[in-house]
Structure formats: structure tokens, C-alpha cells
DSSP file (Angstrom, degrees, kcal/mol; ACC not computed):
  #  RESIDUE AA STRUCTURE BP1 BP2  ACC     N-H-->O    O-->H-N    N-H-->O    O-->H-N    TCO  KAPPA ALPHA  PHI   PSI    X-CA   Y-CA   Z-CA
    1    1 A M              0   0    0      0, 0.0     2,-0.4     0, 0.0    26,-0.1   0.000 360.0 360.0 360.0 125.7    0.0    0.0    0.0
    2    2 A N    >   -     0   0    0      1,-0.2     3,-0.8     3,-0.0     4,-0.2  -0.649 360.0-141.7 -88.0 133.0    1.5    3.2   -1.1
    3    3 A V  G >  S+     0   0    0     -2,-0.4     3,-1.1     1,-0.2     5,-0.2   0.823 100.5  61.7 -63.8 -31.8    1.5    6.0    1.7
    4    4 A G  G 3  S+     0   0    0      1,-0.2    -1,-0.2     5,-0.1    -2,-0.0   0.776  98.1  56.1 -65.8 -27.8    0.6    8.6   -1.1
    5    5 A E  G <  S+     0   0    0     -3,-0.8    -1,-0.2     2,-0.0    -2,-0.2   0.428  85.7 114.5 -83.0  -4.2   -2.7    6.9   -1.9
    6    6 A L    <   -     0   0    0     -3,-1.1     4,-0.1    -4,-0.2    -3,-0.0  -0.303  64.9-140.8 -72.4 152.1   -4.0    7.1    1.7
    7    7 A K  S    S+     0   0    0      2,-0.1     2,-0.3    -2,-0.0    -1,-0.1   0.273  87.9  56.4 -89.5   6.6   -7.0    9.1    2.8
    8    8 A F  S    S-     0   0    0     -5,-0.2     2,-0.4    32,-0.0    -2,-0.1  -0.961  89.4-104.9-140.8 156.5   -5.1    9.9    5.9
    9    9 A K        -     0   0    0     -2,-0.3     2,-0.6    30,-0.1    -5,-0.1  -0.662  17.9-156.7 -89.6 131.9   -1.8   11.6    6.8
   10   10 A V        -     0   0    0     -2,-0.4    -4,-0.0    -7,-0.1    -7,-0.0  -0.942  29.4-130.0 -98.0 112.6    1.2    9.5    8.0
   11   11 A S     >  -     0   0    0     -2,-0.6     4,-2.7     1,-0.1     5,-0.2  -0.150  14.6-116.7 -69.0 158.7    3.4   12.0    9.9
   12   12 A E  H  > S+     0   0    0      1,-0.2     4,-2.4     2,-0.2     5,-0.2   0.895 115.2  57.2 -61.3 -36.3    7.0   12.2    9.2
   13   13 A D  H  > S+     0   0    0      2,-0.2     4,-2.9     1,-0.2     5,-0.3   0.942 108.5  46.5 -61.2 -46.8    7.8   11.0   12.9
   14   14 A V  H  > S+     0   0    0      1,-0.2     4,-2.5     2,-0.2    -1,-0.2   0.961 112.6  49.4 -65.5 -46.4    5.8    7.8   12.3
   15   15 A K  H  < S+     0   0    0     -4,-2.7    -1,-0.2     1,-0.2    -2,-0.2   0.856 116.6  43.6 -55.6 -37.4    7.5    7.2    8.9
   16   16 A A  H  < S+     0   0    0     -4,-2.4    -1,-0.2    -5,-0.2    -2,-0.2   0.804 120.6  38.3 -76.2 -35.2   10.9    7.8   10.5
   17   17 A L  H  < S+     0   0    0     -4,-2.9    -2,-0.2    -5,-0.2    -3,-0.2   0.715 103.4  68.3 -95.5 -19.6   10.3    5.7   13.7
   18   18 A I  S  < S-     0   0    0     -4,-2.5    -1,-0.1    -5,-0.3     5,-0.1  -0.902  87.3-115.5-110.0 121.2    8.3    2.8   12.5
   19   19 A P     >  -     0   0    0      0, 0.0     4,-2.7     0, 0.0     3,-0.3  -0.130  31.8-112.3 -43.6 141.6   10.1    0.1   10.2
   20   20 A E  H  > S+     0   0    0      1,-0.2     4,-2.9     2,-0.2     5,-0.3   0.922 114.3  49.2 -54.7 -49.0    8.5    0.0    6.7
   21   21 A P  H  > S+     0   0    0      0, 0.0     4,-1.8     0, 0.0    -1,-0.2   0.876 114.3  45.9 -62.9 -28.5    7.0   -3.5    7.0
   22   22 A K  H  > S+     0   0    0     -3,-0.3     4,-2.3     2,-0.2    -2,-0.2   0.885 112.8  49.7 -77.0 -37.1    5.5   -2.7   10.4
   23   23 A L  H  X S+     0   0    0     -4,-2.7     4,-2.1     2,-0.2     5,-0.2   0.900 109.3  52.6 -69.9 -37.2    4.1    0.7    9.1
   24   24 A T  H  X S+     0   0    0     -4,-2.9     4,-2.5     2,-0.2     5,-0.2   0.924 112.6  45.9 -54.5 -50.5    2.6   -1.2    6.0
   25   25 A A  H  X S+     0   0    0     -4,-1.8     4,-2.6    -5,-0.3    -2,-0.2   0.909 111.3  51.3 -62.4 -38.3    0.9   -3.6    8.5
   26   26 A L  H  X S+     0   0    0     -4,-2.3     4,-2.9     2,-0.2    -1,-0.2   0.914 110.8  47.5 -65.2 -43.4   -0.3   -0.8   10.7
   27   27 A I  H  X S+     0   0    0     -4,-2.1     4,-2.2     2,-0.2    -1,-0.2   0.921 111.2  52.2 -63.6 -42.7   -1.8    1.0    7.7
   28   28 A E  H  X S+     0   0    0     -4,-2.5     4,-2.0     2,-0.2    -2,-0.2   0.947 110.7  47.4 -59.2 -47.4   -3.5   -2.2    6.5
   29   29 A A  H  X S+     0   0    0     -4,-2.6     4,-1.7     1,-0.2     5,-0.2   0.947 113.2  48.4 -63.6 -49.3   -5.0   -2.7   10.0
   30   30 A F  H  X S+     0   0    0     -4,-2.9     4,-2.4     1,-0.2    -1,-0.2   0.858 108.8  53.2 -58.5 -34.6   -6.3    0.9   10.2
   31   31 A S  H  < S+     0   0    0     -4,-2.2    -1,-0.2     1,-0.2     6,-0.2   0.858 106.0  54.0 -74.0 -34.5   -7.8    0.7    6.8
   32   32 A Q  H  < S+     0   0    0     -4,-2.0    -1,-0.2    -5,-0.2    -2,-0.2   0.890 113.1  42.6 -72.9 -31.9   -9.8   -2.5    7.8
   33   33 A V  H  < S+     0   0    0     -4,-1.7     2,-2.3     1,-0.2    -2,-0.2   0.904 101.8  71.0 -75.9 -42.4  -11.2   -0.7   10.7
   34   34 A D    ><  +     0   0    0     -4,-2.4     3,-1.1    -5,-0.2    -1,-0.2  -0.496  65.9 171.7 -67.5  76.0  -11.9    2.6    8.8
   35   35 A S  T 3  S+     0   0    0     -2,-2.3    -1,-0.2     1,-0.3     6,-0.1   0.827  72.4  49.5 -65.4 -34.3  -14.6    1.0    6.8
   36   36 A N  T 3  S-     0   0    0      4,-0.2    -1,-0.3    -3,-0.2    -2,-0.1   0.550 102.6-134.1 -83.5  -5.5  -15.9    4.2    5.2
   37   37 A Q    <   +     0   0    0     -3,-1.1    -2,-0.1    -6,-0.2     4,-0.1   0.820  62.2 134.3  65.6  29.2  -12.2    4.9    4.2
   38   38 A D  S    S-     0   0    0      2,-0.4    -1,-0.1     1,-0.0     3,-0.1   0.358  78.9-104.7 -94.3  11.2  -12.5    8.6    5.3
   39   39 A G  S    S+     0   0    0      1,-0.2     2,-0.3    -5,-0.1   -30,-0.1   0.447  94.6  78.9  89.3  -0.2   -9.2    8.5    7.1
   40   40 A K  S    S-     0   0    0    -32,-0.1     2,-0.6   -10,-0.0    -2,-0.4  -0.970  71.9-131.4-139.5 148.9  -10.7    8.4   10.7
   41   41 A I        -     0   0    0     -2,-0.3    -7,-0.1    -7,-0.1     2,-0.1  -0.925  26.1-159.0-109.7 112.5  -12.1    5.6   12.7
   42   42 A G     >  -     0   0    0     -2,-0.6     4,-2.6     1,-0.1     5,-0.2  -0.322  32.7-103.2 -80.9 172.4  -15.4    6.5   14.3
   43   43 A V  H  > S+     0   0    0      1,-0.2     4,-2.5     2,-0.2     5,-0.2   0.832 121.7  53.2 -69.2 -30.4  -16.9    4.8   17.3
   44   44 A D  H  > S+     0   0    0      2,-0.2     4,-3.0     1,-0.2    -1,-0.2   0.884 111.1  45.4 -66.0 -42.0  -19.3    2.9   15.1
   45   45 A E  H  > S+     0   0    0      2,-0.2     4,-2.5     1,-0.2     5,-0.2   0.922 112.5  51.9 -65.2 -42.9  -16.6    1.6   12.9
   46   46 A F  H  X S+     0   0    0     -4,-2.6     4,-2.9     2,-0.2    -2,-0.2   0.968 113.7  43.6 -52.6 -57.9  -14.5    0.7   16.0
   47   47 A L  H  X S+     0   0    0     -4,-2.5     4,-3.4     2,-0.2     5,-0.4   0.937 112.6  52.2 -58.7 -50.9  -17.5   -1.3   17.6
   48   48 A D  H  X S+     0   0    0     -4,-3.0     4,-2.4     1,-0.2    -1,-0.2   0.935 114.3  41.9 -53.3 -49.1  -18.4   -3.0   14.3
   49   49 A F  H  X S+     0   0    0     -4,-2.5     4,-2.0     2,-0.2    -1,-0.2   0.920 118.8  46.1 -69.1 -45.4  -14.8   -4.3   13.7
   50   50 A S  H  X S+     0   0    0     -4,-2.9     4,-2.2    -5,-0.2    -2,-0.2   0.925 114.1  46.8 -61.5 -47.7  -14.4   -5.2   17.3
   51   51 A L  H  X S+     0   0    0     -4,-3.4     4,-4.0     2,-0.2     5,-0.2   0.872 108.2  56.8 -56.5 -44.7  -17.8   -6.9   17.6
   52   52 A A  H  X S+     0   0    0     -4,-2.4     4,-1.7    -5,-0.4    -1,-0.2   0.928 109.4  45.5 -59.5 -48.6  -17.2   -8.8   14.4
   53   53 A K  H  X S+     0   0    0     -4,-2.0     4,-1.9     2,-0.2    -1,-0.2   0.900 114.8  46.8 -58.4 -43.3  -14.0  -10.3   15.8
   54   54 A K  H  X S+     0   0    0     -4,-2.2     4,-3.3     1,-0.2     5,-0.2   0.910 108.6  56.3 -69.0 -39.9  -15.6  -11.1   19.1
   55   55 A K  H  X S+     0   0    0     -4,-4.0     4,-2.2     1,-0.2    -2,-0.2   0.884 105.4  50.8 -54.1 -41.3  -18.5  -12.6   17.2
   56   56 A T  H  X S+     0   0    0     -4,-1.7     4,-2.2     2,-0.2    -1,-0.2   0.957 112.7  47.3 -61.3 -53.0  -16.2  -15.0   15.4
   57   57 A D  H  X S+     0   0    0     -4,-1.9     4,-2.1     1,-0.2    -2,-0.2   0.957 114.0  48.4 -58.7 -50.5  -14.6  -16.0   18.9
   58   58 A L  H  X S+     0   0    0     -4,-3.3     4,-2.7     1,-0.2    -1,-0.2   0.857 108.9  51.0 -59.8 -37.2  -18.1  -16.5   20.3
   59   59 A I  H  X S+     0   0    0     -4,-2.2     4,-2.8    -5,-0.2    -1,-0.2   0.933 109.7  50.6 -68.1 -42.7  -19.3  -18.6   17.4
   60   60 A K  H  X S+     0   0    0     -4,-2.2     4,-1.1     1,-0.2    -2,-0.2   0.881 113.2  48.1 -58.2 -40.5  -16.2  -20.9   17.8
   61   61 A K  H  X S+     0   0    0     -4,-2.1     4,-2.1     2,-0.2    -2,-0.2   0.894 110.7  50.1 -69.6 -42.9  -17.1  -21.1   21.6
   62   62 A F  H  X S+     0   0    0     -4,-2.7     4,-1.7     1,-0.2    -2,-0.2   0.939 107.6  52.7 -57.9 -50.6  -20.6  -21.9   20.8
   63   63 A E  H  < S+     0   0    0     -4,-2.8    -1,-0.2     1,-0.2    -2,-0.2   0.761 108.7  51.9 -59.2 -26.5  -19.6  -24.7   18.3
   64   64 A T  H  < S+     0   0    0     -4,-1.1    -1,-0.2    -5,-0.2    -2,-0.2   0.925 111.5  46.2 -76.8 -45.2  -17.4  -26.2   21.1
   65   65 A L  H  < S+     0   0    0     -4,-2.1     2,-1.4     1,-0.2    -2,-0.2   0.687  95.3  76.0 -72.2 -16.3  -20.3  -26.2   23.6
   66   66 A D    ><  +     0   0    0     -4,-1.7     3,-1.9     1,-0.2    -1,-0.2  -0.650  63.7 173.6 -92.6  78.8  -22.8  -27.6   21.2
   67   67 A T  T 3  S+     0   0    0     -2,-1.4    -1,-0.2     1,-0.3     6,-0.1   0.808  74.2  49.1 -61.2 -40.4  -21.4  -31.2   21.4
   68   68 A D  T 3  S-     0   0    0      4,-0.2    -1,-0.3    -3,-0.2    -2,-0.1   0.366 103.4-130.1 -88.6   5.7  -24.1  -32.8   19.3
   69   69 A K    <   +     0   0    0     -3,-1.9    -2,-0.1    -6,-0.2     4,-0.1   0.791  63.7 135.0  58.7  31.1  -23.7  -30.2   16.5
   70   70 A D  S    S-     0   0    0      2,-0.4    -1,-0.1     0, 0.0     3,-0.1   0.491  79.4-106.9 -87.0  -4.6  -27.5  -29.5   16.3
   71   71 A G  S    S+     0   0    0      1,-0.3     2,-0.3    -5,-0.2    -8,-0.0   0.419  94.5  83.4  93.7  -1.2  -27.1  -25.7   16.2
   72   72 A F  S    S-     0   0    0     -9,-0.1     2,-0.8   -10,-0.0    -2,-0.4  -0.930  72.2-133.0-134.3 154.3  -28.3  -25.4   19.9
   73   73 A I        -     0   0    0     -2,-0.3    -7,-0.1    -3,-0.1     2,-0.1  -0.935  31.1-155.4-112.1 109.0  -26.8  -25.8   23.4
   74   74 A E     >  -     0   0    0     -2,-0.8     4,-2.4     1,-0.1     5,-0.2  -0.322  30.4 -96.2 -78.5 171.7  -29.1  -27.8   25.3
   75   75 A F  H  > S+     0   0    0      1,-0.2     4,-2.2     2,-0.2     5,-0.2   0.891 123.5  48.8 -54.5 -48.8  -29.4  -27.7   29.0
   76   76 A E  H  > S+     0   0    0      1,-0.2     4,-3.0     2,-0.2    -1,-0.2   0.867 110.5  50.7 -57.2 -46.9  -27.1  -30.7   29.6
   77   77 A E  H  > S+     0   0    0      1,-0.2     4,-2.0     2,-0.2    -1,-0.2   0.912 110.2  50.9 -59.4 -43.5  -24.4  -29.3   27.2
   78   78 A F  H  X S+     0   0    0     -4,-2.4     4,-1.6     2,-0.2    -2,-0.2   0.891 110.0  49.5 -60.9 -42.0  -24.6  -26.1   29.1
   79   79 A V  H  X S+     0   0    0     -4,-2.2     4,-2.8     1,-0.2     3,-0.3   0.938 108.6  52.2 -62.3 -48.4  -24.2  -28.0   32.5
   80   80 A V  H  < S+     0   0    0     -4,-3.0    -1,-0.2     1,-0.2    -2,-0.2   0.893 111.0  48.8 -56.9 -38.7  -21.2  -29.9   31.2
   81   81 A A  H  < S+     0   0    0     -4,-2.0    -1,-0.2    -5,-0.2    -2,-0.2   0.789 120.6  34.3 -71.3 -27.8  -19.6  -26.5   30.1
   82   82 A T  H  < S+     0   0    0     -4,-1.6    -2,-0.2    -3,-0.3    -1,-0.2   0.617 115.5  54.8-108.4 -11.8  -20.2  -24.8   33.4
   83   83 A E    ><  -     0   0    0     -4,-2.8     3,-1.7    -5,-0.2     4,-0.4  -0.896  67.2-168.0-118.2  96.8  -19.8  -27.7   35.9
   84   84 A P  T 3  S+     0   0    0      0, 0.0     4,-0.2     0, 0.0     3,-0.2   0.693  84.9  47.3 -65.3 -18.1  -16.3  -29.2   35.2
   85   85 A T  T 3> S+     0   0    0      1,-0.1     4,-2.2     2,-0.1     3,-0.5   0.404  82.7 101.3 -96.3  -0.9  -16.9  -32.4   37.3
   86   86 A F  H <> S+     0   0    0     -3,-1.7     4,-2.8     1,-0.3     5,-0.2   0.919  82.3  45.2 -51.2 -55.9  -20.3  -33.1   35.8
   87   87 A N  H  > S+     0   0    0     -4,-0.4     4,-1.9     1,-0.2    -1,-0.3   0.787 110.6  55.3 -63.7 -25.3  -19.2  -35.8   33.4
   88   88 A I  H  > S+     0   0    0     -3,-0.5     4,-2.1     2,-0.2    -1,-0.2   0.872 110.8  44.4 -72.1 -37.9  -17.1  -37.4   36.1
   89   89 A L  H  X S+     0   0    0     -4,-2.2     4,-2.4     2,-0.2    -2,-0.2   0.871 110.3  53.9 -70.5 -39.1  -20.0  -37.6   38.3
   90   90 A K  H  X S+     0   0    0     -4,-2.8     4,-2.2    -5,-0.2    -2,-0.2   0.912 110.7  47.6 -62.8 -40.2  -22.3  -38.9   35.6
   91   91 A R  H  X S+     0   0    0     -4,-1.9     4,-1.7    -5,-0.2    -2,-0.2   0.915 110.7  51.2 -65.6 -42.4  -19.7  -41.7   34.9
   92   92 A F  H  X S+     0   0    0     -4,-2.1     4,-2.1     2,-0.2     3,-0.4   0.941 108.9  51.5 -57.3 -47.1  -19.4  -42.6   38.6
   93   93 A R  H  < S+     0   0    0     -4,-2.4     6,-0.3     1,-0.2     3,-0.2   0.955 109.0  51.7 -56.0 -48.2  -23.2  -42.8   38.7
   94   94 A E  H  < S+     0   0    0     -4,-2.2    -1,-0.2     1,-0.2    -2,-0.2   0.821 110.9  46.6 -56.6 -31.8  -23.1  -45.1   35.7
   95   95 A L  H  < S+     0   0    0     -4,-1.7     2,-1.7    -3,-0.4    -1,-0.2   0.743  93.6  83.4 -80.2 -27.1  -20.5  -47.4   37.4
   96   96 A D    ><  +     0   0    0     -4,-2.1     3,-2.0    -3,-0.2    -1,-0.2  -0.583  61.5 179.4 -83.4  80.6  -22.6  -47.4   40.7
   97   97 A L  T 3  S+     0   0    0     -2,-1.7    -1,-0.2     1,-0.3     6,-0.1   0.877  77.2  44.0 -56.5 -47.7  -24.9  -50.2   39.6
   98   98 A D  T 3  S-     0   0    0      4,-0.2    -1,-0.3    -3,-0.2    -2,-0.1   0.266 102.8-129.8 -86.6  15.0  -26.9  -50.2   42.8
   99   99 A R    <   +     0   0    0     -3,-2.0    -2,-0.1    -6,-0.3    -1,-0.1   0.678  66.5 129.5  56.5  29.1  -27.2  -46.5   43.0
  100  100 A N  S    S-     0   0    0      2,-0.3    -1,-0.1     0, 0.0     3,-0.1   0.475  79.8-109.4 -91.2  -1.4  -26.0  -46.2   46.7
  101  101 A G  S    S+     0   0    0      1,-0.3    40,-0.6    -5,-0.1     2,-0.3   0.634  90.1  90.5  87.7  11.1  -23.4  -43.7   46.1
  102  102 A L  E    S-A  140   0A   0     38,-0.1     2,-0.7    39,-0.1    -2,-0.3  -0.985  70.3-131.4-140.4 142.3  -20.5  -46.1   46.6
  103  103 A L  E     -A  139   0A   0     36,-3.1    36,-2.3    -2,-0.3     2,-0.1  -0.896  29.4-161.9 -98.4 119.4  -18.4  -48.5   44.4
  104  104 A S     >  -     0   0    0     -2,-0.7     4,-2.6    34,-0.2     5,-0.2  -0.373  35.8-100.5 -90.7 173.8  -18.3  -51.9   45.9
  105  105 A I  H  > S+     0   0    0     32,-0.3     4,-2.7     2,-0.2     5,-0.2   0.847 124.9  53.7 -59.0 -39.5  -15.8  -54.7   45.1
  106  106 A E  H  > S+     0   0    0      2,-0.2     4,-2.4     1,-0.2    -1,-0.2   0.937 109.8  47.7 -67.5 -42.2  -18.6  -56.4   42.9
  107  107 A E  H  > S+     0   0    0      2,-0.2     4,-2.7     1,-0.2    -2,-0.2   0.912 110.9  50.1 -57.8 -44.9  -19.0  -53.2   41.0
  108  108 A A  H  X S+     0   0    0     -4,-2.6     4,-2.6     1,-0.2     5,-0.2   0.934 111.3  48.8 -61.4 -40.9  -15.2  -52.8   40.5
  109  109 A L  H  X S+     0   0    0     -4,-2.7     4,-2.2     1,-0.2    -1,-0.2   0.931 110.2  51.8 -65.0 -38.6  -15.0  -56.3   39.2
  110  110 A D  H  X S+     0   0    0     -4,-2.4     4,-3.1     2,-0.2    -2,-0.2   0.911 111.2  49.3 -55.3 -43.9  -18.0  -55.5   36.9
  111  111 A I  H  X S+     0   0    0     -4,-2.7     4,-2.8     1,-0.2    -2,-0.2   0.962 110.3  47.5 -57.2 -54.0  -16.0  -52.5   35.7
  112  112 A A  H  <>S+     0   0    0     -4,-2.6     5,-3.4     1,-0.2    -1,-0.2   0.777 113.5  51.0 -63.0 -29.2  -12.8  -54.4   35.0
  113  113 A D  H ><5S+     0   0    0     -4,-2.2     3,-0.9    -5,-0.2    -1,-0.2   0.921 109.2  48.3 -67.1 -46.5  -14.9  -57.0   33.2
  114  114 A R  H 3<5S+     0   0    0     -4,-3.1    -2,-0.2     1,-0.2    -3,-0.2   0.909 114.7  47.0 -60.8 -42.3  -16.7  -54.4   31.0
  115  115 A L  T 3<5S-     0   0    0     -4,-2.8    -1,-0.2    -5,-0.2    -2,-0.2   0.481 109.7-126.0 -83.4   1.6  -13.3  -52.9   30.2
  116  116 A V  T < 5 +     0   0    0     -3,-0.9    -3,-0.2     1,-0.2    -4,-0.1   0.900  46.8 170.3  56.5  47.5  -11.8  -56.3   29.5
  117  117 A L      < -     0   0    0     -5,-3.4     2,-1.9    -6,-0.1    -1,-0.2  -0.739  39.6-129.8 -84.8 140.4   -9.0  -55.6   32.0
  118  118 A P        +     0   0    0      0, 0.0     2,-0.4     0, 0.0    -1,-0.1  -0.428  59.9 136.4 -90.0  69.8   -7.0  -58.6   32.7
  119  119 A L        -     0   0    0     -2,-1.9    -2,-0.1    -7,-0.1     2,-0.1  -0.936  47.5-137.7-117.4 134.6   -7.2  -58.2   36.5
  120  120 A S     >  -     0   0    0     -2,-0.4     4,-2.3     1,-0.1     5,-0.2  -0.323  34.0-103.2 -79.6 169.5   -7.8  -61.0   39.0
  121  121 A T  H  > S+     0   0    0      1,-0.2     4,-2.4     2,-0.2     5,-0.2   0.887 125.1  52.7 -59.9 -37.4  -10.3  -60.5   41.9
  122  122 A Q  H  > S+     0   0    0      2,-0.2     4,-2.1     1,-0.2    -1,-0.2   0.885 106.4  51.4 -70.9 -37.0   -7.3  -60.1   44.2
  123  123 A Q  H  > S+     0   0    0      2,-0.2     4,-2.2     1,-0.2    -2,-0.2   0.916 111.7  47.9 -64.8 -41.5   -5.7  -57.4   41.9
  124  124 A V  H  X S+     0   0    0     -4,-2.3     4,-2.5     2,-0.2    -2,-0.2   0.926 112.0  51.2 -64.8 -44.8   -9.1  -55.4   41.9
  125  125 A Q  H  X S+     0   0    0     -4,-2.4     4,-2.2     2,-0.2    -1,-0.2   0.879 110.3  47.0 -53.8 -45.9   -9.2  -55.7   45.7
  126  126 A T  H  X S+     0   0    0     -4,-2.1     4,-1.2     2,-0.2    -1,-0.2   0.882 113.6  48.4 -68.2 -39.1   -5.7  -54.5   46.0
  127  127 A K  H >X S+     0   0    0     -4,-2.2     4,-1.6     2,-0.2     3,-0.6   0.937 112.1  49.6 -63.2 -44.7   -6.4  -51.5   43.7
  128  128 A M  H 3X S+     0   0    0     -4,-2.5     4,-2.7     1,-0.2    -2,-0.2   0.871 107.9  54.2 -60.8 -39.6   -9.6  -50.7   45.6
  129  129 A H  H 3< S+     0   0    0     -4,-2.2    -1,-0.2     1,-0.2    -2,-0.2   0.779 105.4  52.3 -67.3 -27.1   -7.7  -50.8   48.8
  130  130 A E  H << S+     0   0    0     -4,-1.2    -1,-0.2    -3,-0.6    -2,-0.2   0.810 117.7  38.5 -75.8 -32.8   -5.1  -48.3   47.5
  131  131 A V  H  < S+     0   0    0     -4,-1.6     2,-1.5    -5,-0.1    -2,-0.2   0.812  90.7  94.2 -88.3 -28.6   -8.0  -45.8   46.5
  132  132 A D    ><  +     0   0    0     -4,-2.7     3,-1.0     1,-0.2    -1,-0.1  -0.439  50.9 176.3 -70.4  91.5  -10.2  -46.5   49.6
  133  133 A R  T 3  S+     0   0    0     -2,-1.5    -1,-0.2     1,-0.2     6,-0.1   0.900  80.1  43.2 -63.7 -41.7   -9.0  -43.6   51.9
  134  134 A D  T 3  S-     0   0    0      4,-0.2    -1,-0.2     1,-0.0    -2,-0.1   0.403 104.4-131.9 -88.1   3.5  -11.5  -44.2   54.7
  135  135 A A    <   +     0   0    0     -3,-1.0    -2,-0.1     1,-0.1     4,-0.1   0.830  63.1 135.2  45.7  41.6  -10.9  -48.1   54.5
  136  136 A D  S    S-     0   0    0      2,-0.4    -1,-0.1     0, 0.0     3,-0.1   0.380  77.4-109.8 -97.6   2.5  -14.5  -48.9   54.5
  137  137 A G  S    S+     0   0    0      1,-0.3   -32,-0.3    -9,-0.1     2,-0.3   0.449  91.2  84.8  88.7   3.3  -14.2  -51.4   51.6
  138  138 A Q  S    S-     0   0    0    -34,-0.1     2,-0.6   -33,-0.1    -2,-0.4  -0.936  76.5-120.6-135.9 158.3  -16.1  -49.0   49.1
  139  139 A I  E     -A  103   0A   0    -36,-2.3   -36,-3.1    -2,-0.3     2,-0.1  -0.880  24.5-150.1-102.6 121.0  -15.1  -46.2   46.9
  140  140 A T  E  >  -A  102   0A   0     -2,-0.6     4,-2.5   -38,-0.2     5,-0.2  -0.407  31.6-108.0 -76.2 160.8  -16.9  -42.8   47.6
  141  141 A Y  H  > S+     0   0    0    -40,-0.6     4,-2.4     1,-0.2     5,-0.2   0.906 122.6  52.7 -57.0 -37.9  -17.5  -40.3   44.7
  142  142 A Y  H  > S+     0   0    0      2,-0.2     4,-1.9     1,-0.2    -1,-0.2   0.827 107.7  48.4 -74.8 -30.6  -14.7  -38.2   46.3
  143  143 A E  H  > S+     0   0    0      2,-0.2     4,-1.7     1,-0.2    -1,-0.2   0.877 113.1  48.7 -72.8 -35.6  -12.2  -41.0   46.4
  144  144 A Y  H  X S+     0   0    0     -4,-2.5     4,-2.6     2,-0.2    -2,-0.2   0.829 110.1  52.0 -68.0 -34.4  -13.1  -41.8   42.8
  145  145 A L  H  X S+     0   0    0     -4,-2.4     4,-3.6    -5,-0.2     5,-0.3   0.931 106.4  54.1 -59.8 -47.7  -12.7  -38.1   41.9
  146  146 A G  H  X S+     0   0    0     -4,-1.9     4,-1.7     1,-0.2    -2,-0.2   0.911 112.4  43.0 -59.7 -45.5   -9.3  -38.1   43.6
  147  147 A V  H  X S+     0   0    0     -4,-1.7     4,-3.1     2,-0.2     5,-0.3   0.946 113.8  49.9 -67.9 -44.1   -8.1  -41.0   41.4
  148  148 A I  H  X>S+     0   0    0     -4,-2.6     4,-2.7     1,-0.2     5,-0.7   0.946 113.1  46.8 -61.5 -47.2   -9.7  -39.7   38.2
  149  149 A T  H  <5S+     0   0    0     -4,-3.6    -1,-0.2    -5,-0.2    -2,-0.2   0.870 114.8  48.9 -68.1 -28.2   -8.0  -36.2   38.8
  150  150 A H  H  <5S+     0   0    0     -4,-1.7    -2,-0.2    -5,-0.3    -1,-0.2   0.961 119.0  37.1 -72.9 -44.8   -4.6  -38.0   39.6
  151  151 A I  H  <5S-     0   0    0     -4,-3.1    -2,-0.2     2,-0.2    -3,-0.2   0.711 105.0-132.4 -83.6 -20.3   -4.6  -40.2   36.6
  152  152 A G  T  <5 +     0   0    0     -4,-2.7     2,-0.3    -5,-0.3    -3,-0.2   0.631  68.7  71.8  88.1  18.9   -6.1  -37.6   34.3
  153  153 A F      <       0   0    0     -5,-0.7    -1,-0.2     1,-0.1    -2,-0.2  -0.981 360.0 360.0-157.7 166.3   -9.0  -39.5   32.6
  154  154 A Q              0   0    0     -2,-0.3    -6,-0.1    -3,-0.1    -1,-0.1   0.264 360.0 360.0-122.7 360.0  -12.5  -41.0   33.2
């Protein structure tokens, strides 16, 4: 972009102090915001440019939250986005077959079987003992959460 073709004045100080490649980039950026090309950025031009950029970022965020890609954020998708441990709690509840809020040795064996883990009953009991902080023979949600947080997956 030739400085002589501009609708605005570039001072001699700016020309002297800003390297040419950087000056060219600044002129291009200014021209993008100055949508009516009058050599000035009005408040509406500034807002339109800024909001368009923000809108693009928000659309990307929306698309991330819309996990089923149907163009809407359903309540559960909203909950998953705002409550970081929701999916972990949901998974715990799925594993808690008798819905008593605890994982028993039987449920742990069922989990190992469903995941086709080559663990013996003794090995599952040993692993449960390592996780069972209160030594009551069952895994609470918070004990499960601690393990999941420690190993980094669910």
C-alpha cells in the first residue's frame, strides 16, 4: 500500500520511527477498521470491527459447547460446560450399579470385566484398597474423583 494513496496523513515522525514492514501492517490494519475509508475511525466503525472479531470468537465457543452439533446448546451441554466435574459424576453414577453412592468390590469387578481388563479379583481388591482412603471397603465419589484427577482421565 502506497502511503501517497491514503486518505489519511502519516506523519514524518511515524515514517521515521516505524520500520516499513511494520508501518505497512499498521496502515492495513487501520484501513480495515476505517470501513468508510475517510481516514478516521469513528466509534461505530470501531465497535463494528471489534464486535465482528468477538462474534467470530463467540461462534467458535458456541460450536465447542454444542457437542451434538445440532445448532443449539441444550441444558445438559450447558451444565457440562459450566460444571467441570459433571461428566465425572455422571460416569461414577453409571458405574454405581446399585445407586447407593459407593462403588463396591462387585461393581469394581464388573467395571474391570466391562473394560476387559486382565485383573484378578485379588488385583481389583488391591487397587480398591489403594484408593479407599477411609478403609470402609467401598469407593466414594470423592475417592473416585481423587483417582480420576490424579490419573487424568475418566
